[in-house]
N, C-alpha and C positions, 0 to 999 in steps of 0.2 A: 489741342491735346487729344490723343486717341481715347475713345471710350474704353472703359475698363469694366470687366465683369469679375465679381467676387465668387470664388469657389469655396464653399464652406464644407470642410471635411469633418465628419462626425466622429468624435472620440467618446466612446461610451464608458462612463465610469460606473461599473456595476460588477457584481460578483460573476465570475466566469460561469457560463452555463445558463444565466437568466435569459428567458426568451426575448427576442427583439420584436416588439409589438407596436408597429406604427399605426397611428390613426390617420388614414388618408382621407382628405375631404375633397369635395368637388369644386370648392372655391378657395379663395385665399384668406378667409376669415380665420383668425387664430383662436382655437378653443382655449378657455382659461386653464392656466396651470400647465401649458405645454410649451415646447420649444419648436420653432419652425426651422426645418432644414430643407432647402430646395436642392433637388438633384441637378446635375449638369443639364439634363434634358428639359428642365423647367417644371417637372412635377413637384408638387409641394407635399411634404410629409410633416406631420406633427407627432412628436414623441412624448409619451407620458412617462418619463424617466429622467434621472439626473444626467445632464449632458455637459460636456466640455467641448466648445467649438473652437476650431482654429481656422482663421480666415487667411486666404491667399489670393491676391489680385493679379490678374494677367490682362494684357491688352486684348480687346476683341480682334485686333489685327494680327495677333501672334500666330505663328505658323502652327499647324497641327502637331508637328514634331516637338515644338517647344511646350505646347500644352500637355502633351503626353508625358514629357519628362517632368513637368510640374506635378502631374498626378502621381507619378512614381515617387517623387520626393515626398509628397504629402502622405502617400501610403506608408512610407518608412516612418514618417513622423507619427502617424496614427498608431503604428505598432509600438513605438517607443512610449507614447502616452498610455496606451493600454497596459503595457508592462509596468510602468510606474504607478498607475492607478490601482491595479489589482495586486501588485506585489508578486506577480507570477510572470513566467515567460510568456510574452505576447504571441498570439497565433501568427502564422505566416500569412500575410494578406497581399493580394494583388488586385489591381484594377481589372475588372472584367466580370463576365457572367459564367456561372457554373455550366458545365457541358450538359447537353441533353443526351441521355444514354438509355440503352435498353439492357437490363440485367439478363443473366442467363435464364431463359424461359422455362426450361425443364431441368431444374436443379434438385439434386437428391442429397439432402443433408447427411444421411447415414454414410454415404460414400466420401463425404468431405471431412469428417472428423479424423483426428490423428495429428501427427506432427507435420509442420511446414517450416521451411527455412526462408528467411527474408533474403531475396537476391538483390533487389533494388527498390528504391522508394523515392517519393518526393520528400524533401527536407521538411521536418515538422518539429515543433518545440518539445515534444514528448520523447524524442529519440536522439537528442543531440549527442554526437560522438559515440553512438552505440555500435558495437560490433557483435558478431557471432549471435545474431538475433534469431530466435525461434518463436513459433506460435503453436501451441498445442490446444486442440479442441476436443472436448469430451461431451457426450450427450447428456442432457438433462431430461428432455422428453422429445417428442417428435418434431417440435418446432423451436427448440432453444438448446444452447450449448454453453458449457463452461469455457472460458478463455484464459489461457495461461501464457503470458508473454514474458520471455526471458532474454537477457543479453548481457553484454559486458560493457561497462562505460570506459571513458578514456583513461581512467586511473586503474583499470583492471579489476574493478569491483563487479560482482554479479548483481544485476538489477532485475527484479521480477515484479509483475503485477498480475492480479487475478480479477477477472470480471466475468461477464456473461453477454451473450447475444441472443436476441429473441426475434422471431419472425414478425414483421410488421403487418403484412397483408398476404394471406394465402394465394392471392392472385399473382403475387410477385415473389416466388419462393426463394429467390436469391438475394433478397433485400432484408437487412436486419438492423435493429437498434442495438448499439454497442454501449455497454455500461461498465464503468470502473468507479470504485468508491472514490469520492473526492474530486471527480472530474465531470465536466458536462457530458451528457449523453451524446453519442456520435452515431454515425451510420457506417454500415459495412455492406457494400454492394458488390457481389461477385458478377463481373462482366462476362467472364468465361473461365472455364476450368475443364480439364480432362480427368481430374481427380487423382491421377497417378504421376503427373509430370509437373504441371504449373497451374497457378491460379492468378487471375488479373482482378485486383480489388480496387474500387474507387469510392470516394466520398467527397462531398463538397457542400459547404454552407455559404449562402448568399447573405452578405451584410451590406445592405444598401448598394453602393456602386462597387463594393469590394467582394472578393470571393476568398474563402479559406478552403484550399484544395488538398486532398490527400490521395495518394495512389501507391500501390504496392504490387510487385511481382513476387509471388511466393513459389516455392518448389518443394518437392518431396525429398530432395537431396540438397546438400550444401552448395552445389554448383549446377549450373545449367549450360548446355551447349549454346554457342552463339546463335545457332539456327532456332532453337526453341525460345531463347530469350527474345529474339526478334519477332517470333510468332506472337509472344505475349504482348510486346510493345505495339504490334500492329493492331491488337484489339483496342487499345486506347486511342491510337491514331484514327481509327475508323469513326470515333466520336469527336474528333477534333480536339482531343486532349493532348497537350504539348509534351511529347515524350522526351524532349531535351531537358526537362526538369528532373528526370530520373537521376539519382545518385546511387552508385553501387554500395552495397553493404558488405563489409569485409567478412568473408567466411573462410579464412585461411586455415592452413594446416595446424596452426597453434590454437585454434578454437577448442575450448572445452565446453561441453554442453551439459545441461541438467538432464536427468533421466525423465523420459516422458511419463506423464501421469497415467495410472492404470484406469481402465474403464471396461 
């Protein structure tokens, strides 16, 4: 009988937004009150939080393609358990590591405020079925802005949310912490923008062997020419971010938009 290896996929039963805080030890002794979760590469993590583990066994002789498919299936199972456990829409998870990127080094926040239209994005649970999406940014001070996101859902209802974004580190002027009431804090990293045509925005959270990835192409007008859209996508591709994940946002002629906030 072929040797078998068990892949344990971590399903975190927790309030969305609670920090993932592993205690990583240099040996295999299990600290009291923790749960051991070995990664595929053999590193052992001990988590001090409630866990639900799902085990899946595959043969050590299985092909890399079979193991990868198994991982994808388990990622889907993880999303389902997260959704059931939290009572909310589960985040979009993939096997893999977040991209290493460089945000725009000379970013000028005053030039960035105003209205932006969402042209295309990676699917995410907060914008399911949304069309006619806009993002309005107004200044709070020299390092933070108000954020007004608006759109129309699949039933034709206007949906809006208000939050704020604050600079994390002055040495990285295009990287912000994004906050909306009732949601976990997120990141908003401007990879590139010319302030008058497009903006390429990226964020990613690493959850053990999974990543939760967000990306948007925004524009100052509801439509972008194919050439400018490709220019924006090339920004992501330069950091090995998979641009085939982009899904266009409908900004058709029937869109009705809210009035931009005054500032």
